[in-house]
C-alpha positions in Angstrom: -7.5 -28.0 -16.1 -10.5 -27.4 -14.0 -13.0 -27.5 -17.0 -11.6 -31.0 -17.1 -12.3 -32.4 -13.3 -15.6 -29.9 -13.7 -16.4 -31.9 -16.9 -15.7 -35.3 -15.3 -18.2 -34.1 -12.2 -20.3 -33.4 -14.2 -20.7 -36.3 -16.4 -20.5 -38.6 -13.0 -23.3 -37.1 -11.3 -25.4 -37.7 -14.9 -24.6 -40.9 -14.6 -24.4 -41.7 -11.5 -28.7 -40.2 -11.4 -29.0 -42.4 -15.1 -27.9 -46.3 -13.0 -30.0 -44.8 -9.7 -32.4 -44.5 -11.8 -32.2 -48.1 -13.9 -31.7 -50.2 -10.6 -34.5 -50.4 -9.5 -35.6 -49.8 -5.4 -34.1 -46.7 -3.3 -30.7 -45.7 -3.1 -30.2 -43.2 -0.3 -26.4 -42.5 -1.1 -26.6 -38.8 -1.5 -25.1 -36.5 -4.3 -21.4 -37.0 -3.4 -21.7 -41.0 -3.9 -24.1 -40.6 -6.4 -20.9 -38.3 -8.4 -18.3 -40.7 -7.4 -20.6 -43.6 -8.5 -20.8 -42.7 -12.2 -16.9 -41.2 -12.0 -16.2 -45.1 -11.1 -18.8 -46.6 -13.4 -17.3 -44.8 -16.4 -13.5 -45.9 -15.3 -14.8 -49.8 -15.1 -17.5 -49.3 -17.7 -14.2 -48.1 -20.8 -12.3 -51.4 -19.2 -14.7 -53.5 -19.6 -15.1 -52.2 -23.1 -10.9 -52.6 -23.5 -11.3 -56.3 -22.7 -13.7 -56.9 -25.2 -12.2 -54.6 -28.1 -8.7 -56.7 -27.3 -7.8 -52.3 -26.8 -7.3 -52.3 -23.1 -5.4 -49.2 -22.7 -5.7 -48.6 -19.0 -8.2 -46.1 -17.1 -10.0 -44.0 -19.4 -12.8 -42.9 -19.3 -15.8 -44.9 -22.2 -18.9 -43.4 -23.6 -22.2 -42.2 -22.3 -23.4 -46.0 -22.6 -20.7 -47.6 -21.4 -20.2 -45.0 -18.2 -24.0 -46.1 -17.1 -23.5 -49.5 -17.6 -20.6 -49.2 -15.2 -22.2 -47.1 -13.0 -25.1 -50.0 -12.6 -22.4 -52.7 -12.4 -20.5 -51.0 -9.5 -24.3 -49.3 -7.6 -25.2 -52.9 -7.9 -22.3 -54.1 -6.0 -22.2 -51.1 -3.4 -25.8 -52.3 -2.7 -24.4 -56.0 -2.6 -21.1 -55.1 0.1 -23.5 -52.6 1.9 -26.3 -55.1 2.6 -28.5 -52.3 0.7 -32.0 -53.2 -0.9 -31.9 -57.2 0.5 -34.6 -59.1 -0.5 -36.8 -59.4 2.6 
């Protein structure tokens, strides 16, 4: 149980940092939001992969690539909603 939680935190942290590195501009969201970004991105990536392949099985994590793609989508939406990185 504890190992699973720690695994999700580490997985979310890595996926979130990769997404932050790919999306242009500076992100001042902190480490906890980065972890949340990666974890939510993993679920979003899993849902998108399930929709594309027709194998939708509910909320489940996707692989690394799907997690990073999901985290990028979540980060872009977060930036739009909060008004961060507005083009000048």
